[in-house]
C-alpha positions as CSV (number, residue, x, y, z in Angstrom):
1,M,35.8,-25.4,57.0
2,H,39.5,-24.8,56.0
3,K,43.0,-25.0,57.6
4,P,43.9,-21.6,59.2
5,S,45.8,-19.1,57.1
6,L,49.1,-17.8,58.5
7,P,49.2,-14.4,60.2
8,S,51.0,-11.4,58.8
9,L,52.9,-8.8,60.7
10,D,49.7,-6.8,61.4
11,A,48.1,-9.8,63.3
12,A,47.2,-10.3,66.9
13,L,47.3,-13.7,68.4
14,F,44.9,-14.9,71.1
15,L,45.4,-18.4,72.4
16,D,43.5,-20.7,74.8
17,F,45.6,-22.9,77.0
18,D,44.0,-26.4,77.9
19,G,43.2,-28.3,74.9
20,T,44.9,-25.7,72.6
21,L,48.4,-25.0,73.7
22,V,48.6,-28.1,76.0
23,A,46.8,-31.4,75.8
24,I,44.0,-31.9,78.3
25,A,45.1,-34.1,81.2
26,E,43.1,-36.1,83.8
27,T,43.5,-33.2,86.3
28,P,44.3,-29.6,85.8
29,E,47.7,-29.8,87.5
30,A,48.8,-32.8,85.3
31,V,49.1,-30.9,82.0
32,Q,52.5,-31.0,80.3
33,V,53.7,-27.9,78.5
34,P,55.4,-29.0,75.3
35,Q,59.1,-28.5,75.1
36,G,59.8,-25.4,72.9
37,L,56.4,-23.8,73.5
38,V,57.6,-21.0,75.7
39,P,60.5,-20.0,73.5
40,L,58.2,-20.1,70.5
41,L,55.6,-17.8,72.2
42,I,58.5,-15.4,73.1
43,E,59.5,-15.3,69.4
44,L,56.0,-14.6,68.3
45,H,55.6,-11.9,71.0
46,D,58.6,-10.2,69.6
47,L,57.7,-10.5,65.9
48,L,54.2,-9.1,66.5
49,D,55.3,-6.3,68.7
50,G,53.7,-7.7,71.8
51,A,50.3,-8.6,70.3
52,V,50.1,-12.1,71.8
53,A,47.7,-12.9,74.6
54,I,46.6,-16.0,76.5
55,V,42.7,-16.3,76.9
56,S,41.9,-19.1,79.3
57,G,39.5,-20.4,82.0
58,R,42.6,-20.7,84.3
59,P,43.6,-18.1,86.8
60,V,46.2,-15.7,85.6
61,D,48.8,-16.7,88.3
62,V,48.4,-20.4,87.4
63,L,49.0,-19.6,83.7
64,D,52.1,-17.6,84.6
65,R,53.4,-20.6,86.5
66,F,53.0,-23.0,83.6
67,L,54.5,-20.5,81.2
68,A,57.3,-19.1,83.3
69,P,59.3,-17.0,82.8
70,L,56.9,-15.6,80.2
71,R,54.3,-13.2,81.4
72,L,52.0,-12.4,78.4
73,P,48.9,-10.2,78.4
74,T,46.4,-12.7,79.8
75,A,42.7,-13.1,80.3
76,G,42.1,-15.6,83.1
77,E,38.9,-17.2,84.4
78,H,37.1,-16.5,81.1
79,G,37.8,-12.8,81.5
80,A,37.0,-12.3,85.1
81,Q,40.7,-11.4,85.4
82,R,42.6,-9.6,82.7
83,R,46.2,-8.4,82.6
84,D,46.8,-5.9,79.9
85,A,50.1,-5.3,77.9
86,E,51.3,-2.7,80.5
87,G,50.9,-5.3,83.3
88,G,47.7,-3.7,84.8
89,L,45.3,-6.2,86.3
90,H,41.5,-5.7,85.7
91,E,39.3,-7.9,87.9
92,Q,35.6,-8.4,88.3
93,P,34.3,-7.7,91.8
94,P,34.1,-11.0,93.6
95,A,30.7,-12.7,93.9
96,D,29.6,-14.7,96.9
97,L,30.4,-18.3,96.1
98,H,30.1,-19.8,99.6
99,K,27.0,-21.8,98.8
100,V,28.4,-22.9,95.4
101,L,31.7,-24.1,97.0
102,E,29.7,-26.0,99.8
103,A,27.6,-27.8,97.1
104,A,30.7,-28.7,95.0
105,N,32.6,-30.0,98.0
106,A,29.7,-31.9,99.3
107,L,29.2,-33.7,96.0
108,A,32.9,-34.4,95.6
109,A,32.9,-36.0,99.1
110,Q,30.2,-38.3,98.1
111,H,31.5,-39.4,94.7
112,T,35.0,-40.6,93.8
113,G,36.5,-38.9,90.7
114,L,35.1,-35.4,91.2
115,L,37.5,-32.6,91.7
116,V,36.7,-29.1,93.0
117,E,38.9,-26.2,91.8
118,R,38.5,-22.9,93.7
119,K,39.5,-20.0,91.5
120,H,39.7,-16.4,92.4
121,A,36.3,-15.6,91.0
122,A,34.8,-18.9,90.2
123,V,34.3,-22.5,91.4
124,A,34.8,-25.4,88.9
125,L,33.7,-28.9,89.4
126,H,35.7,-31.4,87.2
127,Y,34.3,-34.8,86.3
128,R,36.8,-36.0,83.8
129,L,37.5,-39.0,86.0
130,A,33.9,-39.7,86.5
131,P,32.1,-38.8,83.1
132,H,29.0,-40.8,84.1
133,L,28.3,-38.1,86.8
134,E,27.9,-35.3,84.2
135,D,24.1,-34.9,84.7
136,L,24.5,-35.0,88.5
137,C,27.2,-32.3,88.5
138,L,25.1,-30.0,86.2
139,D,22.0,-30.4,88.4
140,A,23.8,-29.8,91.7
141,M,25.7,-26.7,90.4
142,G,22.6,-25.4,88.7
143,A,20.7,-25.7,92.0
144,A,23.6,-24.0,93.9
145,V,23.4,-20.9,91.6
146,G,19.7,-20.7,91.6
147,P,18.2,-17.4,90.5
148,D,21.3,-15.4,91.6
149,P,21.8,-12.8,88.8
150,A,25.4,-12.2,89.7
151,L,26.4,-15.8,88.7
152,E,26.1,-18.0,85.7
153,L,26.8,-21.7,85.0
154,L,29.3,-22.5,82.3
155,H,29.5,-26.1,80.9
156,G,32.8,-27.0,79.3
157,K,34.7,-30.2,78.6
158,C,34.1,-32.4,81.6
159,V,33.7,-29.4,83.8
160,V,30.8,-27.4,85.3
161,E,31.9,-24.0,86.4
162,I,30.1,-21.1,88.3
163,K,31.6,-17.8,87.3
164,P,30.5,-14.1,87.5
165,A,27.7,-13.2,85.1
166,G,28.5,-11.0,82.1
167,V,32.1,-12.1,81.5
168,N,33.3,-14.4,78.7
169,K,36.3,-14.8,76.5
170,G,34.8,-12.7,73.7
171,I,34.4,-9.7,76.0
172,A,38.0,-10.1,77.1
173,I,39.3,-10.3,73.6
174,D,37.3,-7.2,72.6
175,A,38.8,-5.3,75.5
176,F,42.3,-6.3,74.4
177,L,41.4,-5.1,70.8
178,K,40.7,-1.6,72.1
179,E,44.2,-1.3,73.6
180,A,47.8,-1.2,72.3
181,P,49.4,-3.2,70.9
182,F,46.3,-5.1,69.8
183,S,44.2,-2.3,68.4
184,G,44.1,-2.0,64.6
185,R,45.4,-5.6,64.0
186,R,43.8,-8.6,62.5
187,P,42.9,-11.0,65.4
188,F,43.3,-14.8,65.4
189,F,41.9,-16.9,68.2
190,A,42.5,-20.6,68.8
191,G,40.4,-22.6,71.2
192,D,39.0,-26.0,71.6
193,D,35.8,-25.8,73.8
194,T,32.4,-24.3,73.9
195,T,33.7,-21.6,76.2
196,D,35.7,-20.3,73.3
197,E,32.8,-19.8,70.9
198,S,32.3,-16.2,72.2
199,G,35.9,-15.5,71.3
200,F,35.5,-16.9,67.8
201,A,32.5,-14.6,67.2
202,V,34.4,-11.5,68.3
203,V,37.6,-12.0,66.3
204,Q,35.6,-12.9,63.2
205,S,33.4,-9.8,63.6
206,H,36.7,-7.7,63.5
207,G,37.8,-9.4,60.2
208,G,39.9,-12.0,61.9
209,L,39.9,-15.8,62.2
210,G,38.6,-18.3,64.8
211,I,40.4,-21.6,64.8
212,K,38.7,-24.5,66.4
213,V,41.0,-27.2,67.9
214,G,39.6,-30.7,67.6
215,P,36.1,-32.0,66.7
216,G,32.7,-30.5,67.4
217,S,30.3,-27.9,66.0
218,T,31.7,-24.4,66.0
219,R,31.3,-20.9,64.5
220,A,35.0,-20.8,63.9
221,E,35.9,-20.6,60.2
222,A,39.1,-22.7,60.4
223,R,40.0,-25.9,62.2
224,V,43.1,-28.0,63.3
225,D,43.1,-31.4,64.8
226,S,45.0,-31.1,68.1
227,P,47.3,-29.1,70.3
228,S,50.2,-30.6,68.4
229,A,48.7,-29.2,65.2
230,V,48.4,-25.8,66.9
231,F,52.1,-26.0,67.8
232,D,53.0,-26.7,64.2
233,W,50.8,-23.8,63.0
234,L,52.6,-21.5,65.5
235,Q,55.9,-22.6,64.2
236,Q,54.8,-22.0,60.6
237,A,53.5,-18.6,61.7
238,R,56.9,-17.8,63.3
239,D,58.8,-18.8,60.2
240,G,56.5,-16.7,57.9
241,L,56.7,-13.7,60.2
242,V,60.5,-13.9,60.2
243,V,60.6,-13.8,56.4
244,Q,58.1,-10.9,56.4
245,R,60.1,-9.0,58.9
246,K,63.3,-9.5,56.9
247,G,61.5,-8.4,53.7
248,A,60.2,-5.3,55.4
249,A,63.6,-4.5,56.7
250,A,65.1,-4.9,53.2
251,T,62.5,-2.7,51.7
252,S,63.1,0.0,54.3
253,T,66.8,-0.1,53.6
254,L,66.3,0.3,49.9
255,A,63.9,3.2,50.4
256,G,66.4,5.0,52.5
257,R,69.1,5.0,49.9
């Protein structure tokens, strides 16, 4: 596996949030957005004519709060929510999560260190503060889902999540790639978790590049070590795109003489 190449002006960037743009924290609300990240994303958005999107397990409104005042095209909750480049919001019909939420809350009440996150279309049970409870969380959430075909269990880094069936980050990225300004561009997707693997598969099927952040087996063809390495790569991408944009402008000027 190699280090990621830098995008050209015909690229589209898809970026996970937790573990990719920001370091994972003990609780979802405790993450720190690196200084300079939002201005850097704004520059990349401008250089790529708007072809930059966030693809995350977080709800769209939560991502907007962390990245304010920036409002990028965004897939939230693994694609259950998706805001396109025109600002239109596409959402999966809500599933009945009453039993799942009851089971998650009951388990969290019994065990210190468990945190229940109620999203718009999903319920996540975090056990980062109690990693020894992983199997218990998996069993309880799996039993809560049961045979319901409308729901599926998703196991990420220290989290078990119940979400609508038939949605994932790869499907969300594929939907973006059918729309302006993403269509016809070479996609790059950076992510750190098993939930990002479907995204890697889609971008690479379109001739793009999946970038795995951190250790672990993956289908991505490139890897970086950490969110700080992602930030460095994005800075290098910005610098390279500025040079390419200047070169394209100079060529256009010469051609017009």
